[in-house]
MARMAR-465769 format. One line per 5 residues: number of its first residue (from 1); their letters; for each residue x, y, z of N, C-alpha, C, O. Coordinates in Angstrom, 1 decimal. Layout:
N
NUM) a) X,Y,Z,X,Y,Z,X,Y,Z,X,Y,Z | ... $
END
This chain:
159
1) xxxxx) 24.5,-6.8,-14.2,23.3,-7.2,-13.9,23.2,-8.8,-14.3,23.4,-9.0,-15.5 | 22.9,-9.7,-13.4,22.9,-11.2,-13.8,21.6,-11.6,-13.9,20.6,-11.1,-13.3 | 21.5,-12.9,-14.7,20.1,-13.4,-14.6,19.5,-13.8,-13.4,20.3,-14.2,-12.6 | 18.5,-13.7,-13.2,17.7,-14.1,-11.8,18.1,-15.8,-11.5,17.9,-16.7,-12.3 | 18.5,-15.9,-10.5,19.0,-17.3,-10.2,17.7,-18.2,-9.6,16.7,-17.8,-9.0 $
6) xxxxx) 18.0,-19.5,-9.9,16.8,-20.4,-9.1,16.5,-20.2,-7.7,15.4,-20.6,-7.3 | 17.5,-19.8,-7.0,17.3,-19.4,-5.5,16.5,-18.2,-5.4,15.6,-18.2,-4.5 | 16.6,-17.1,-6.2,16.0,-16.2,-6.1,14.4,-16.2,-6.6,13.5,-15.5,-6.1 | 14.3,-17.3,-7.6,12.9,-17.7,-7.9,12.1,-18.3,-6.7,10.9,-18.2,-6.5 | 13.0,-19.1,-6.0,12.5,-20.0,-4.8,12.0,-18.9,-3.9,10.8,-19.1,-3.5 $
11) xxxxx) 12.7,-17.8,-3.5,12.6,-17.0,-2.7,11.3,-16.1,-2.8,10.4,-15.9,-2.0 | 11.3,-15.8,-4.3,10.2,-14.9,-4.8,8.9,-15.8,-4.6,7.9,-15.3,-4.1 | 8.9,-17.1,-5.0,7.7,-17.8,-4.8,7.3,-17.9,-3.2,6.2,-17.7,-2.9 | 8.1,-18.2,-2.5,8.2,-18.4,-1.0,7.5,-17.0,-0.3,6.5,-17.0,0.4 | 8.2,-16.0,-0.7,7.4,-14.9,0.1,6.3,-14.4,-0.5,5.6,-13.7,0.2 $
16) xxxxx) 5.9,-14.7,-1.8,4.5,-14.5,-2.4,3.6,-15.3,-1.5,2.7,-14.8,-0.8 | 3.9,-16.5,-1.4,2.9,-17.5,-0.7,2.9,-17.1,0.9,1.8,-17.2,1.5 | 4.0,-16.7,1.5,4.2,-16.1,2.8,3.1,-15.0,3.1,2.3,-15.1,4.0 | 3.2,-13.8,2.3,2.5,-12.9,2.4,1.0,-13.1,2.2,0.1,-12.6,3.0 | 0.8,-13.9,1.0,-0.5,-14.3,0.8,-1.2,-14.9,2.1,-2.4,-14.5,2.5 $
21) xxxxx) -0.5,-15.8,2.7,-1.0,-16.6,4.0,-1.2,-15.8,5.1,-2.3,-15.9,5.7 | -0.2,-14.8,5.3,-0.3,-13.8,6.5,-1.5,-13.2,6.3,-2.4,-13.3,7.1 | -1.7,-12.4,5.1,-2.7,-11.4,5.0,-4.3,-12.1,5.0,-5.4,-11.7,5.3 | -3.9,-13.5,4.5,-5.3,-14.2,4.9,-5.9,-14.5,6.1,-7.0,-15.0,6.2 | -4.9,-14.1,7.1,-5.5,-14.2,8.5,-6.2,-12.9,8.7,-6.8,-12.7,9.7 $
26) xxxxx) -6.1,-12.1,7.8,-6.8,-10.6,8.4,-8.4,-10.9,8.0,-8.8,-11.5,7.0 | -9.0,-10.2,8.9,-10.5,-10.0,8.6,-10.7,-9.1,7.3,-9.8,-8.4,7.0 | -11.9,-9.2,6.6,-11.9,-8.9,5.3,-13.2,-7.8,5.3,-13.7,-7.3,4.2 | -13.5,-7.5,6.5,-14.7,-6.4,6.4,-14.5,-5.0,5.7,-15.3,-4.4,5.0 | -13.0,-4.5,5.8,-13.0,-3.3,5.1,-12.7,-3.5,3.5,-13.1,-2.7,2.6 $
31) xxxxx) -12.0,-4.7,3.3,-12.2,-5.1,1.8,-13.2,-5.3,1.0,-13.4,-5.0,-0.1 | -14.2,-6.0,2.0,-15.6,-6.0,1.6,-16.1,-4.8,1.2,-16.7,-4.6,0.1 | -16.0,-4.0,2.1,-16.5,-2.6,2.2,-16.0,-2.0,0.5,-16.9,-1.5,-0.3 | -14.7,-2.2,0.2,-14.3,-1.5,-0.9,-14.9,-2.3,-2.1,-15.1,-1.7,-3.2 | -15.0,-3.5,-1.8,-15.6,-4.3,-3.0,-17.1,-3.9,-3.2,-17.5,-3.8,-4.4 $
36) xxxxx) -17.9,-3.7,-2.2,-19.2,-3.3,-2.1,-19.4,-1.9,-2.8,-20.4,-1.7,-3.5 | -18.5,-1.0,-2.6,-18.4,0.4,-3.0,-18.0,0.1,-4.7,-18.4,1.0,-5.5 | -17.3,-0.8,-5.1,-16.8,-1.1,-6.5,-15.7,-0.3,-6.7,-15.5,0.4,-7.7 | -14.8,-0.3,-5.7,-13.4,0.4,-5.9,-12.5,-0.3,-6.7,-12.3,-1.5,-6.4 | -11.9,0.1,-7.6,-11.0,-0.6,-8.6,-9.5,-0.5,-8.1,-9.1,0.4,-7.4 $
41) xxxxx) -8.6,-1.5,-8.4,-7.3,-1.4,-7.9,-6.7,-0.2,-8.1,-6.2,0.3,-7.1 | -6.8,0.4,-9.2,-5.9,1.9,-9.0,-6.7,2.9,-8.2,-6.1,3.8,-7.7 | -8.0,2.8,-8.1,-8.5,3.8,-7.0,-8.0,3.3,-5.6,-7.7,4.1,-4.7 | -8.0,2.0,-5.4,-7.4,1.7,-3.9,-6.1,2.1,-3.8,-5.7,2.7,-2.8 | -5.3,1.9,-4.9,-3.7,2.6,-4.8,-3.8,4.0,-4.4,-3.2,4.5,-3.5 $
46) xxxxx) -4.7,4.6,-5.2,-4.9,6.3,-4.9,-5.2,6.5,-3.4,-4.5,7.3,-2.8 | -6.1,5.8,-2.8,-6.5,6.0,-1.6,-5.7,5.5,-0.5,-5.9,6.0,0.6 | -4.7,4.5,-0.7,-3.5,4.2,0.0,-2.5,5.2,0.1,-1.8,5.5,1.1 | -2.3,5.8,-1.3,-1.0,6.8,-1.5,-1.6,8.0,-0.5,-0.9,8.6,0.3 | -3.0,8.2,-0.6,-3.5,9.5,0.2,-3.3,9.3,1.8,-2.9,10.2,2.6 $
51) xxxxx) -3.6,8.0,2.1,-3.6,7.7,3.5,-2.2,7.8,4.2,-2.0,8.0,5.4 | -1.1,7.5,3.3,0.2,7.7,3.7,0.9,9.0,3.3,2.2,9.1,3.2 | 0.2,9.9,3.1,0.7,11.2,2.9,0.0,12.4,3.7,-1.2,12.7,3.7 | 0.8,13.0,4.4,0.4,13.9,5.4,-0.2,15.4,4.9,-0.2,16.4,5.7 | -0.5,15.3,3.7,-0.8,16.5,3.0,-1.6,16.4,1.8,-1.4,15.3,1.2 $
56) xxxxx) -2.7,17.2,1.3,-3.4,17.1,0.2,-2.4,16.9,-1.2,-1.5,17.8,-1.4 | -2.6,16.2,-2.0,-1.8,16.1,-3.1,-2.3,16.8,-4.4,-3.6,16.7,-4.4 | -1.8,17.4,-5.4,-2.3,17.7,-6.5,-2.3,16.4,-7.6,-1.5,15.5,-7.4 | -3.3,16.3,-8.6,-3.5,15.2,-9.2,-2.3,14.8,-10.1,-2.2,13.7,-10.4 | -1.6,15.7,-10.5,-0.5,15.4,-11.2,0.4,14.6,-10.4,0.9,13.6,-11.0 $
61) xxxxx) 0.9,14.8,-9.1,1.5,14.0,-8.3,1.1,12.8,-8.0,1.9,11.9,-7.7 | -0.2,12.6,-7.8,-0.7,11.4,-7.6,-0.4,10.4,-8.7,0.0,9.3,-8.5 | -0.8,11.1,-10.0,-0.4,10.3,-11.3,1.0,9.8,-11.4,1.3,8.7,-11.7 | 1.8,10.7,-11.2,3.4,10.4,-11.2,3.7,9.3,-10.3,4.2,8.3,-10.8 | 3.4,9.4,-8.9,3.5,8.6,-7.7,3.2,7.0,-8.3,3.9,6.0,-8.2 $
66) xxxxx) 1.8,7.1,-9.0,1.4,5.7,-9.4,1.6,5.2,-10.7,1.3,4.1,-11.1 | 2.4,6.1,-11.7,2.6,5.8,-12.8,1.5,5.7,-13.8,1.5,4.9,-14.7 | 0.6,6.7,-13.7,-0.6,6.8,-14.3,-0.7,8.0,-15.0,-0.1,9.0,-14.5 | -1.4,7.9,-16.2,-1.7,9.3,-16.7,-2.6,10.1,-16.0,-3.5,9.6,-15.3 | -2.3,11.7,-16.2,-3.2,12.4,-15.5,-4.7,12.3,-15.9,-5.5,12.9,-15.2 $
71) xxxxx) -5.1,11.8,-16.8,-6.4,11.7,-17.3,-7.1,10.5,-16.6,-8.3,10.5,-16.2 | -6.2,9.5,-16.5,-6.8,8.2,-15.8,-6.9,8.5,-14.3,-7.8,8.0,-13.6 | -5.9,9.2,-13.7,-5.9,9.7,-12.5,-7.1,10.3,-12.1,-7.9,10.0,-11.1 | -7.3,11.5,-12.8,-8.6,12.3,-12.6,-9.8,11.5,-12.8,-10.8,11.9,-12.2 | -9.9,10.5,-13.6,-11.2,9.7,-13.8,-11.3,8.7,-12.3,-12.4,8.5,-11.8 $
76) xxxxx) -10.1,8.3,-11.9,-10.2,7.5,-10.6,-10.7,8.6,-9.6,-11.7,8.3,-8.9 | -10.2,9.7,-9.5,-10.5,10.4,-8.3,-11.9,11.0,-8.5,-12.5,11.3,-7.4 | -12.5,11.2,-9.7,-13.8,11.7,-9.8,-14.8,10.5,-9.3,-15.8,10.8,-8.7 | -14.5,9.4,-9.6,-15.2,8.2,-9.0,-15.1,8.1,-7.4,-16.1,7.8,-6.7 | -13.7,8.3,-6.9,-13.7,8.4,-5.2,-14.5,9.5,-4.8,-15.2,9.4,-3.8 $
81) xxxxx) -14.4,10.4,-5.5,-15.2,11.7,-5.0,-16.8,11.4,-5.0,-17.5,11.8,-4.0 | -17.3,10.8,-6.0,-18.8,10.3,-5.8,-19.0,9.2,-4.9,-20.1,9.0,-4.4 | -17.9,8.4,-4.6,-18.2,7.5,-3.5,-17.9,8.0,-2.1,-18.1,7.3,-1.2 | -17.4,9.5,-2.0,-17.4,10.0,-0.7,-16.1,9.5,-0.1,-16.0,9.4,1.2 | -15.2,9.1,-0.8,-13.8,8.5,-0.2,-12.9,9.6,-0.2,-12.3,9.8,0.8 $
86) xxxxx) -12.7,10.4,-1.3,-11.7,11.6,-1.3,-12.5,12.9,-1.4,-13.7,12.9,-1.7 | -11.8,13.9,-1.1,-12.3,15.3,-1.1,-11.3,16.1,-2.2,-10.1,16.0,-2.1 | -11.9,16.9,-3.1,-11.2,17.6,-3.8,-11.3,19.2,-3.7,-12.4,19.8,-3.7 | -10.2,19.8,-3.4,-10.5,21.3,-3.3,-9.3,22.0,-4.1,-8.3,21.4,-4.5 | -9.5,23.4,-4.3,-8.8,24.2,-5.0,-7.4,24.5,-4.3,-7.5,24.8,-3.1 $
91) xxxxx) -6.1,24.5,-4.9,-5.1,25.0,-4.2,-5.2,26.3,-3.8,-5.7,27.1,-4.6 | -4.8,26.8,-2.8,-4.9,28.4,-2.3,-4.2,29.1,-3.0,-4.4,30.3,-3.3 | -3.0,28.4,-3.6,-1.8,29.1,-4.3,-2.2,29.4,-5.9,-1.7,30.3,-6.6 | -3.0,28.2,-6.4,-3.3,28.6,-7.9,-4.7,27.6,-8.1,-4.7,26.4,-7.9 | -5.6,28.4,-8.3,-7.0,28.1,-8.5,-7.2,26.9,-9.5,-8.1,26.2,-9.4 $
96) xxxxx) -6.3,26.8,-10.4,-6.3,25.7,-11.6,-5.7,24.5,-11.1,-5.8,23.5,-11.9 | -5.2,24.3,-9.8,-4.6,23.1,-9.3,-5.7,22.7,-8.4,-6.1,23.4,-7.6 | -6.2,21.3,-8.5,-7.1,20.7,-7.6,-6.3,19.8,-6.6,-5.5,19.0,-7.1 | -6.3,20.1,-5.3,-5.7,19.1,-4.3,-6.6,18.1,-4.0,-7.8,18.4,-4.1 | -6.3,16.9,-3.6,-7.0,15.7,-3.3,-6.6,15.1,-1.9,-5.5,14.6,-1.7 $
101) xxxxx) -7.7,15.0,-1.1,-7.2,14.4,0.2,-8.3,13.2,0.5,-9.3,13.2,-0.1 | -8.0,12.3,1.5,-8.9,11.2,1.9,-10.0,12.3,2.7,-9.8,13.3,3.4 | -11.5,11.6,2.4,-12.4,12.2,3.4,-12.6,11.3,4.8,-12.1,10.2,4.9 | -13.2,11.9,5.6,-13.3,10.9,6.8,-13.6,9.4,6.6,-13.1,8.5,7.2 | -14.6,9.3,5.7,-15.0,7.8,5.3,-13.7,7.2,4.7,-13.5,6.0,5.0 $
106) xxxxx) -12.9,8.0,3.8,-11.7,7.3,3.3,-10.6,7.0,4.4,-9.8,6.0,4.3 | -10.4,7.8,5.2,-9.6,7.7,6.5,-10.0,6.5,7.2,-9.2,5.6,7.4 | -11.2,6.4,7.5,-11.9,5.3,8.0,-11.6,3.9,7.5,-11.1,3.0,8.1 | -12.1,3.9,6.2,-11.7,2.5,5.2,-10.1,2.3,5.4,-9.6,1.2,5.8 | -9.4,3.3,5.2,-8.0,2.8,5.1,-7.3,2.5,6.2,-6.3,1.8,6.2 $
111) xxxxx) -7.7,3.0,7.3,-7.4,2.7,8.7,-7.8,1.3,9.0,-7.1,0.5,9.6 | -9.1,0.9,8.6,-9.5,-0.4,9.0,-8.5,-1.4,8.1,-8.0,-2.4,8.6 | -8.2,-1.1,6.8,-7.4,-1.8,6.4,-6.1,-2.2,6.9,-5.7,-3.4,6.9 | -5.4,-1.2,7.3,-4.1,-1.0,7.9,-4.2,-1.8,9.3,-3.3,-2.6,9.5 | -5.3,-1.8,10.2,-5.3,-2.3,11.4,-5.8,-3.9,11.1,-5.5,-4.7,12.0 $
116) xxxxx) -6.3,-4.2,10.2,-6.6,-5.5,9.9,-5.2,-6.3,9.4,-5.0,-7.5,9.7 | -4.3,-5.5,8.6,-3.0,-6.2,8.5,-2.2,-6.3,9.8,-1.6,-7.4,10.1 | -2.2,-5.2,10.4,-1.5,-5.4,11.8,-2.1,-6.7,12.5,-1.3,-7.5,12.9 | -3.0,-6.7,12.7,-3.8,-8.0,13.4,-3.5,-9.3,12.6,-3.4,-10.3,13.3 | -3.4,-9.4,11.4,-2.9,-10.6,10.8,-1.6,-10.9,11.2,-1.3,-12.0,11.7 $
121) xxxxx) -0.7,-9.8,11.1,0.7,-10.0,11.3,0.8,-10.4,13.0,1.4,-11.4,13.4 | 0.1,-9.7,13.8,0.0,-10.3,15.3,-0.3,-11.8,15.5,0.3,-12.5,16.3 | -1.3,-12.2,14.6,-1.9,-13.6,14.7,-0.8,-14.5,14.2,-0.6,-15.6,14.8 | -0.2,-14.2,13.1,1.0,-14.8,12.7,2.0,-15.1,13.6,2.4,-16.3,13.9 | 2.4,-13.8,14.3,3.5,-14.0,15.3,3.3,-14.7,16.5,4.2,-15.3,17.0 $
126) xxxxx) 1.9,-14.6,17.0,1.4,-15.3,18.0,1.5,-16.9,17.9,1.5,-17.6,18.8 | 1.4,-17.3,16.7,1.5,-18.8,16.4,2.7,-19.5,16.2,2.8,-20.8,16.1 | 3.9,-18.5,16.1,5.3,-19.0,15.8,5.8,-19.6,17.3,5.4,-19.1,18.4 | 6.6,-20.6,17.2,7.5,-21.1,18.2,8.3,-20.1,18.8,8.6,-19.1,18.1 | 8.9,-20.3,20.0,10.1,-19.3,20.2,11.1,-19.4,19.5,11.6,-18.4,19.0 $
131) xxxxx) 11.6,-20.8,19.1,12.6,-21.0,18.1,12.3,-20.2,16.8,13.2,-19.5,16.4 | 11.1,-20.4,16.1,10.9,-19.7,14.9,10.9,-18.2,15.0,11.3,-17.5,14.0 | 10.5,-17.6,16.0,10.4,-16.1,16.1,11.8,-15.8,16.3,12.2,-14.9,15.6 | 12.8,-16.3,17.1,14.0,-16.0,17.1,14.9,-16.1,15.7,15.6,-15.1,15.4 | 14.7,-17.2,15.1,15.2,-17.4,13.7,14.9,-16.3,12.7,15.7,-15.9,11.9 $
136) xxxxx) 13.5,-16.0,12.8,12.9,-14.9,11.8,13.4,-13.5,12.2,13.8,-12.7,11.3 | 13.5,-13.3,13.3,14.0,-12.0,14.1,15.7,-11.7,13.5,16.1,-10.7,12.9 | 16.3,-12.8,13.7,17.7,-12.9,13.3,17.9,-12.6,11.6,18.8,-11.8,11.2 | 17.0,-13.3,10.8,17.1,-13.0,9.4,16.6,-11.8,9.0,17.0,-11.3,7.9 | 15.5,-11.2,10.0,15.2,-10.0,9.3,16.0,-8.7,9.6,16.0,-7.7,8.9 $
141) xxxxx) 16.7,-8.7,10.8,17.4,-7.9,11.4,18.4,-7.0,10.3,18.2,-5.8,10.1 | 19.5,-7.8,9.6,20.2,-7.2,8.7,19.5,-6.7,7.4,20.0,-5.8,6.7 | 18.4,-7.2,7.1,17.6,-6.7,5.9,17.0,-5.5,6.1,17.1,-4.6,5.3 | 16.3,-5.3,7.4,15.7,-4.1,8.0,17.0,-2.8,8.1,16.9,-1.6,7.8 | 18.1,-3.5,8.6,19.1,-2.4,8.6,19.8,-2.0,7.3,20.4,-0.9,7.3 $
146) xxxxx) 19.8,-2.7,6.4,20.2,-2.5,4.9,19.2,-1.5,4.2,18.2,-0.9,4.7 | 19.7,-1.5,2.8,19.1,-0.6,2.0,18.0,-1.1,1.2,17.2,-0.3,0.6 | 17.9,-2.4,1.1,16.9,-2.8,0.2,15.5,-2.6,0.3,14.8,-2.9,-0.7 | 15.0,-2.1,1.4,13.6,-1.8,1.7,13.4,-0.4,1.9,12.3,0.0,2.2 | 14.5,0.5,1.7,14.3,1.8,1.6,13.7,2.4,0.3,14.1,1.9,-0.7 $
151) xxxxx) 12.8,3.3,0.4,12.1,3.6,-0.7,12.8,4.5,-1.5,12.1,4.9,-2.4 | 14.1,5.1,-1.3,14.9,5.9,-1.9,15.9,5.3,-2.6,16.5,5.9,-3.4 | 16.1,4.0,-2.3,16.9,3.1,-3.0,16.5,2.8,-4.4,15.9,1.7,-4.6 | 16.7,3.6,-5.3,16.3,3.6,-6.7,16.7,2.2,-7.3,17.9,1.8,-7.2 | 15.8,1.4,-7.8,16.1,0.2,-8.4,17.3,-0.4,-7.9,18.3,-0.6,-8.7 $
156) xxxx) 17.3,-0.8,-6.4,18.4,-1.3,-5.9,18.6,-2.7,-6.3,18.1,-3.5,-5.6 | 19.2,-3.1,-7.2,19.5,-4.7,-7.6,20.8,-4.9,-7.2,21.7,-4.1,-7.6 | 21.0,-5.8,-6.4,22.1,-6.5,-6.1,21.8,-8.1,-6.0,20.9,-8.6,-5.3 | 22.7,-8.8,-6.9,22.4,-10.2,-7.0,23.7,-10.9,-6.7,23.8,-12.1,-6.7 $
END
């Protein structure tokens, strides 16, 4: 393991600014709705985890996935239930286990967020020149074909 180089610091800064600018092109109505509902950052993370999962999850699995305690996760879910964003039901296999999934309202908010990010990326791409689009595509191809963006690549550090 090598110390982080000046080059990777520059890339980190540039990518941070890049994503911030791309996503600032997004409409913010669903974010406004989450702010109106007073959804905290950990609650939003819970919501998006559930949006990207095809089955209801037990609280312990949500806690482990987000790196939070079961107690903190339980409190976040209680609040999301009150807001009508998530639903909680008993597991058919074990009544002590509570399974959590997004409510129709939760799906609507998550879908809006995802769609607004897609639209922001589309607006960005539409503004690129043909040469910029080609250069960016060529730069991204090997990265997308590699392992660094795969979720199962546990702490994939290559310097």
